[in-house]
C-alpha positions in Angstrom: 183.8 103.4 246.0 182.4 100.1 244.6 184.2 97.2 243.0 183.6 96.5 239.4 181.6 93.5 240.4 179.2 95.3 242.7 178.9 98.2 240.2 177.8 95.8 237.5 175.5 93.9 240.0 173.8 97.2 240.8 173.6 98.7 237.3 172.9 95.9 234.9 169.1 95.2 234.5 168.8 92.7 231.6 166.5 89.6 232.1 169.3 87.4 233.2 170.8 89.7 235.8 170.0 89.8 239.5 169.1 93.5 239.5 167.0 92.9 236.4 165.1 90.1 238.1 164.6 92.4 241.1 163.1 95.2 238.9 160.7 92.7 237.4 159.2 92.0 240.8 157.7 95.6 241.0 155.1 97.5 239.1 157.0 100.1 237.0 155.9 102.8 234.5 156.1 101.8 230.9 154.6 104.8 229.2 152.7 108.0 229.9 149.0 107.7 229.2 149.2 110.5 226.6 151.5 108.3 224.6 148.7 105.8 224.1 145.5 107.8 224.4 142.0 106.5 224.1 141.2 105.7 220.5 144.9 105.4 219.5 144.8 103.3 216.3 148.4 102.0 216.3 150.6 99.8 218.5 153.4 101.6 220.4 156.9 100.2 220.9 158.3 100.0 224.4 161.9 99.2 225.3 162.0 98.4 229.1 164.7 96.7 231.1 166.5 95.7 228.0 163.5 94.0 226.4 161.1 95.0 223.6 157.3 95.1 223.8 154.3 96.5 222.1 151.5 98.3 223.8 148.0 98.8 222.3 144.4 99.7 223.1 141.8 97.3 221.8 138.4 98.5 220.6 137.1 98.7 224.1 140.0 101.0 225.2 141.7 98.2 227.2 145.5 98.2 227.2 147.6 95.2 226.3 151.4 94.8 226.6 152.8 91.9 224.7 156.3 90.8 223.6 157.1 92.7 220.5 157.8 89.6 218.4 154.9 87.4 217.4 155.0 84.1 219.1 154.4 82.4 215.7 157.5 83.3 213.6 158.9 86.4 215.3 157.6 89.2 213.1 157.3 92.5 215.0 153.8 93.2 216.2 154.6 96.9 215.9 153.6 96.2 212.3 150.3 94.8 213.5 146.7 95.9 212.9 144.4 96.8 215.8 141.2 95.0 215.1 138.3 95.0 217.5 139.3 93.1 220.7 143.0 92.4 219.6 146.0 93.0 217.5 146.7 91.0 214.3 150.1 90.2 213.0 150.3 91.1 209.3 152.6 88.2 208.5 150.2 85.3 208.8 147.2 87.0 210.4 147.4 85.5 213.9 145.4 87.7 216.2 146.0 88.2 219.9 143.9 89.7 222.7 145.3 91.9 225.4 145.9 88.9 227.7 147.8 86.9 225.0 144.9 84.6 224.0 145.1 83.6 220.4 141.9 84.6 218.8 142.5 83.6 215.2 145.0 81.7 213.1 143.7 82.0 209.6 146.6 80.1 208.0 146.0 77.0 210.1 143.1 74.7 209.1 142.7 73.1 212.6 140.3 75.4 214.5 141.5 74.0 217.8 145.2 74.8 217.2 144.8 78.4 218.6 143.9 77.0 222.0 147.3 75.3 222.3 149.3 78.6 221.8 149.4 81.8 223.8 151.3 85.1 223.3 153.3 86.4 226.3 151.3 89.2 227.8 151.9 91.2 231.0 149.6 92.7 233.7 148.9 96.3 233.0 147.3 99.1 235.0 146.6 102.8 234.1 146.8 105.3 237.0 148.1 108.7 237.7 148.7 109.6 234.1 151.0 106.5 233.6 150.7 103.1 232.1 152.2 100.6 234.5 153.3 97.0 233.7 154.5 94.0 235.7 157.2 92.0 234.0 157.7 89.3 236.6 156.7 85.7 236.5 153.1 84.8 236.3 151.5 84.3 239.7 153.9 86.6 241.5 152.2 89.9 240.8 152.3 92.2 243.9 149.6 94.6 245.0 149.4 97.7 242.9 151.0 100.7 244.5 148.8 103.4 245.9 150.7 106.6 245.3 149.2 109.8 246.8 148.8 111.5 243.4 147.0 108.6 241.7 143.6 109.7 242.8 143.7 113.3 241.4 142.1 114.4 238.1 144.5 115.3 235.3 143.9 119.0 235.8 145.5 118.7 239.3 148.6 116.9 238.0 151.5 117.4 235.6 153.1 114.4 234.0 156.3 114.8 232.1 159.2 112.5 231.1 162.7 112.8 229.6 165.0 110.2 228.0 168.5 110.3 229.2 171.4 108.4 227.6 173.1 106.8 230.7 172.5 104.1 233.3 169.6 104.6 235.6 171.7 104.8 238.8 173.4 108.0 237.5 170.0 109.7 237.3 168.9 108.4 240.7 172.2 109.8 242.3 171.3 113.3 241.3 167.9 113.0 243.1 169.5 112.0 246.4 172.2 114.6 246.3 171.1 117.9 247.8 174.6 119.4 248.0 174.8 120.0 244.3 171.7 122.2 244.2 173.4 125.5 245.2 176.3 124.8 242.9 175.2 123.1 239.7 171.9 125.0 239.7 173.3 128.3 240.9 171.9 130.4 238.0 168.5 128.7 238.1 168.1 129.1 241.8 168.9 132.8 241.5 166.3 133.2 238.8 163.8 131.3 241.0 163.4 134.4 243.2 161.4 136.1 240.5 159.0 133.3 239.9 155.6 132.7 241.7 155.6 129.0 240.9 155.5 126.8 244.1 158.5 124.8 242.9 160.5 128.0 242.2 159.7 129.5 245.6 160.8 126.3 247.5 164.0 126.1 245.4 164.8 129.8 246.0 164.5 129.2 249.8 167.6 126.9 249.8 170.0 129.6 248.9 172.5 130.6 251.6 174.0 127.2 252.6 175.9 125.3 249.9 177.2 122.6 252.3 174.2 121.1 254.1 174.6 118.3 256.6 173.4 115.1 255.1 171.8 112.3 257.1 170.2 109.1 255.9 168.4 106.1 257.5 167.3 102.9 255.9 163.6 102.0 256.1 161.4 99.2 255.0 160.8 100.9 251.6 164.3 102.1 250.9 165.6 105.1 252.9 164.9 108.7 254.0 167.6 111.2 253.6 167.7 114.7 255.1 169.6 117.8 254.0 170.0 120.1 256.9 170.8 123.8 256.1 171.4 126.8 258.4 169.5 129.6 256.8 169.3 133.2 258.1 165.6 134.2 258.3 164.1 137.4 259.6 163.6 135.7 263.0 167.2 134.6 263.1 169.2 131.5 262.0 167.0 128.6 261.3 167.7 124.9 260.4 165.8 123.9 257.3 165.3 120.2 256.8 164.6 118.9 253.3 163.7 115.2 253.7 163.4 113.0 250.6 162.4 109.3 250.3 163.9 106.7 248.0 161.4 103.9 247.4 162.7 100.7 245.8 163.4 100.1 243.0 163.5 103.4 241.3 161.1 106.1 242.9 161.9 109.3 244.8 159.6 111.5 246.7 161.0 115.0 246.5 161.3 117.2 249.6 158.9 119.8 248.0 156.1 117.3 249.0 154.2 117.7 245.7 156.7 116.1 243.3 157.6 112.4 242.7 160.0 110.8 240.3 160.3 107.4 238.6 163.7 106.5 237.1 163.1 103.6 234.8 165.8 101.7 232.9 165.1 101.4 229.2 168.3 99.4 228.9 171.7 99.4 230.6 172.6 102.6 229.0 169.4 104.6 228.6 166.8 105.8 231.2 163.3 107.1 231.2 162.9 109.8 233.8 159.3 110.5 234.8 158.2 113.5 236.8 154.8 113.9 238.5 153.7 117.2 240.1 150.4 117.4 241.9 148.2 119.9 243.7 144.7 119.0 244.9 143.8 122.7 245.3 145.1 124.2 242.0 144.5 123.2 238.4 148.3 123.0 237.7 147.6 120.6 234.8 145.8 123.3 232.8 147.3 126.2 231.0 149.1 128.5 231.6 150.4 126.8 234.8 151.3 123.6 233.1 153.6 125.2 230.5 155.1 127.6 233.0 156.1 124.8 235.2 157.6 122.7 232.4 159.5 125.6 230.9 160.9 126.6 234.4 162.6 123.2 234.9 163.5 122.6 231.2 160.9 119.8 230.6 158.9 121.7 227.9 159.0 119.9 224.5 161.1 122.6 222.7 163.9 122.6 225.3 164.0 118.8 225.6 164.0 118.3 221.8 166.8 120.8 221.4 168.8 118.9 224.0 168.2 115.4 222.7 165.9 114.3 225.6 162.8 113.2 223.8 162.1 109.8 222.4 162.5 111.2 218.9 165.7 113.1 219.6 167.7 110.8 221.9 169.5 109.1 219.0 170.3 112.2 217.0 173.9 113.0 216.2 173.5 116.5 217.9 172.4 115.0 221.2 174.6 116.2 224.2 177.9 114.3 224.2 181.6 115.0 224.6 182.2 115.9 220.9 179.8 118.9 221.2 180.8 119.6 224.9 177.3 118.6 226.0 175.8 121.6 224.2 177.2 124.1 226.7 177.1 127.8 225.9 180.7 128.6 226.9 180.3 132.3 225.9 177.7 132.8 228.6 180.1 131.3 231.1 183.0 133.4 230.0 180.9 136.5 230.3 179.8 135.4 233.8 176.2 135.4 232.7 175.5 131.8 233.6 177.3 129.3 235.8 176.9 126.2 233.6 176.0 127.5 230.2 173.3 124.9 230.0 169.6 125.6 229.4 167.9 124.7 232.6 167.8 122.5 235.8 167.0 119.3 233.9 169.6 119.8 231.2 172.2 120.5 233.9 171.4 117.3 235.7 171.5 115.4 232.4 174.8 116.8 231.3 176.7 115.8 234.4 175.1 112.4 234.5 175.8 111.7 230.8 179.3 113.1 231.0 180.3 110.4 233.5 179.9 107.7 230.8 177.1 105.4 229.7 177.6 103.4 232.9 179.8 105.2 235.5 182.9 103.4 236.9 182.5 103.8 240.7 185.8 102.1 241.6 187.5 105.5 241.2 185.2 107.8 243.1 185.9 109.3 246.5 182.7 109.8 248.5 182.6 112.5 251.2 180.2 113.4 254.1 178.1 115.2 251.4 177.5 111.8 249.8 175.9 109.9 252.7 172.7 109.4 250.7 174.7 108.1 247.7 176.3 105.4 249.7 172.9 104.5 251.1 171.4 104.3 247.6 174.2 101.8 246.6 173.6 99.8 249.8 169.8 99.5 249.2 170.1 98.6 245.5 172.8 96.0 246.2 170.6 94.6 248.9 167.8 94.1 246.4 170.1 92.4 244.0 171.8 90.2 246.6 168.5 89.0 248.0 167.6 87.8 244.6 171.0 86.1 244.1 170.3 84.2 247.4 166.9 83.0 246.1 164.8 85.5 248.1 162.5 88.4 247.3 163.9 91.9 246.9 163.0 94.6 249.4 159.3 95.5 249.8 157.8 92.4 248.3 157.1 90.4 251.4 155.8 92.2 253.3 154.7 94.6 250.6 155.4 98.3 250.7 152.6 100.7 251.5 153.6 103.8 249.5 150.4 105.8 250.3 152.0 107.6 253.1 155.5 108.0 251.7 156.2 111.7 250.8 159.0 114.2 251.0 158.9 117.3 253.2 160.5 120.7 253.6 160.2 122.3 257.0 161.9 124.5 259.6 163.1 122.5 262.6 162.5 123.9 266.1 165.3 123.9 268.6 166.1 120.3 269.5 163.7 118.9 267.0 164.9 115.9 264.9 164.1 115.7 261.2 162.7 112.2 261.7 159.8 113.8 263.5 158.7 115.4 260.2 158.0 112.0 258.7 155.9 110.2 261.3 155.8 106.9 259.4 159.6 106.8 259.5 160.8 103.5 261.0 164.5 103.0 260.6 165.9 99.5 260.0 168.5 98.4 262.6 172.1 98.4 261.3 172.3 94.6 261.8 169.3 94.2 259.4 170.4 96.7 256.8 173.6 95.0 255.4 173.6 94.5 251.7 
């Protein structure tokens, strides 16, 4: 369990908090590329880490991210006009380029005045179907991460995201908790046996051991955790190791090896949950494979909209909450036709996360041996925040993290083989160095 003080330290991400300052030292996703495509004529609102911004493409297709409020008199640039190489505030006509340079102040007679003012702009990169932003102080921008899926064409990649109404740590917890898969996702895992999707085949293979042994070791990028299951194969009992990686501040490499997550705080009580699948040999980003994959996990637009998980639906009164029992179908449960009565994997994960409250109170929890990775997650996140409190850099800034080799893996272990051998780049941090 955590004290209220440590829980707040880990969860709160506003600009004046230690964890918020830590998050701002990393490149993080702000949008999917398809939310601001080439030729998009309008600025787009972004709420990220409790602050508000606008993103836009100028006439050359270059992306800018600025503070939402005009640096003149505070009108929202979401009202602005995209004109050539910049965005113009409609209040007094001040025009800004993507780097914050003031290009025009038509209501000011002095032509040199614009050189004395600058809008607050942020470094931006577009890669892997995502638009990334760095919100830290000027002059502290780290190297841009080189994720293994960034170099593939869109047809070899699926990008999807969901909006979840709870603190980001609650979403992360589900991603480093293998023991819930056979229980919460019981119905989905049973249906997976009939699917030919790669994701479904790997999920179906986990059936048979609902209480895996969990091990975790801290690394320079966060930690690896392994779920070790005894599965009866045709050749006899086999130990299956599913090894995932948590990479600070909010990334997870799934054990399937072809799936990564980014869990990005919108604010203290809302999270943007990004999924990236990739396959260099199959055009999974094209139809029908793309839609089949998204429907299978509940990330298709229709299912997400019906469950209040899109940007447009997350504030609706009929979003999942206690008053509507999180949109469970209790009739299916009573008839023993479905274990949870919830639409799919993603909705099941969302329901349990949201049901714990907007920001979960961890002073009352009782962790078990099944929760080894949860405790490790707390330790690593608190370590980041406490390093900032002490005036230092969070984890992975100096020296910088090389994420190009960090992936998850699912494999059978030979007799006597340790799971660490499956991830050759795994270098555990000594216990004396890993205290938060």
